[in-house]
Steps between C-alpha positions, in 0.01 A plus 500: 500500500350615168570298188606727202497376138638678197362425148700477178286426193377607170254240349462418123207387301447160343268344239410134463754274349491141390651338802561171312745659242860538594593850617853620423665690779832677524665626828700809489767441774670795651770324719512491888410810708711548814446715809621515845330311796553526875870504595741408220253270315387552148172385343518354142174499289484386138258699292321488159230741371175419670645279767294409811624397843357294781640392832494124404777554234707750693669748264435298176285660256185333367322535153118529571218525248120466502368313200122533427304172469161397371213541741454121572864431590552337846865407487810562298867364454789701373841418353771675312654394165774613267694636793811723442748542779810720576774479773370655824662842584801484735384525865206250465644280779463796736135552426253401769305197397750381233535155673139425406569515121455154344596347173192650332314818543224484762160551328163519675146595410175575700153594384364833617248751363527849358173696456314179530702316225732205580868567457813281520746658753839380370824538702849409366824497691728563202811316612658160480817316600642342193524128556824467300724761640304601822500863391203727580321633191216747438194442274530763210202393285235226495160396367227482779248224437187486713244212463174523682216276595134594472237422773165597601568767740838649610558548877470858590554481874849650492374803291145560609619727779820638343465831681483320835810288411709765333815630668326837478237387758730584794756738608572860409589554133702797354611598150805692415683581176857495374647688198789253397622151498719384787513436878285734703479563874220619725608680814323572829430860376342372174248297701411804704453704183252242377286551824623180667605495870810292492469448878196269423672275252691170555758500209468118485147544382591721197436324163542584134257370250452558130513367155814637350391844423589674173306667219168353397527298194313625192444142372165356578648150498725550809376316800372679817617363834219429747659555843771662677820321558738558790830645378843524665544782748823457705516717818759640715448435878211267402536305825393805717141521620467864429622765269752752602592823317806349324313200379519453120363230259577434143294384196594439137302680222607357167318717246468885441131526628359312784203511738622402850 
């Protein structure tokens, strides 16, 4: 069966920043989105502006940022300071992945390259369980601190053949557009209108990738994401091995103008 991938992305531009200086960040939380799944189930998904999602964290949103580094940087560490929290929205305990939330936000960093320049790829899971009252809390604002270590030559093995390792390297990719924020559906007839033969598609192989979408920022200091991230795409009848005319799948578009 053919693998079909849909793309959701609008990239932004970045300039070099002093990675050693604290970077103040604020998350604009929008509550918890809900939509129906198979049967009588409901999917709960917290959301803030610019949120990213990967399978490892279920339906929990991640804050992700690429921070440019000096040319001779070979490793980096990241931490958050001056954190401000708020009570998590009602329904957080029904969100897939919530059991993995710890007493402090999960923070990670990896070294990658953008146009030949090293960058720190920072990921933050902006939740915690308050150790005093065991309540779930969301991270509202924080200072991001990246410390780096210089070396002779940074390893480029993971990036030297980016095109070959990109998710774009395999599968059939399609882009569509939406005109408003909300939950959208793609029907059997929509696939046919795009020139796709639904009979050749296994719906279990359909994926949604992107970087949040939205209007391009006018600020030159905004970071630019380097790769596609898999986004949530709940399906109806997703256990079947072939599409039928009544097959429908859903996706969430959060901003007015998106490329999908």
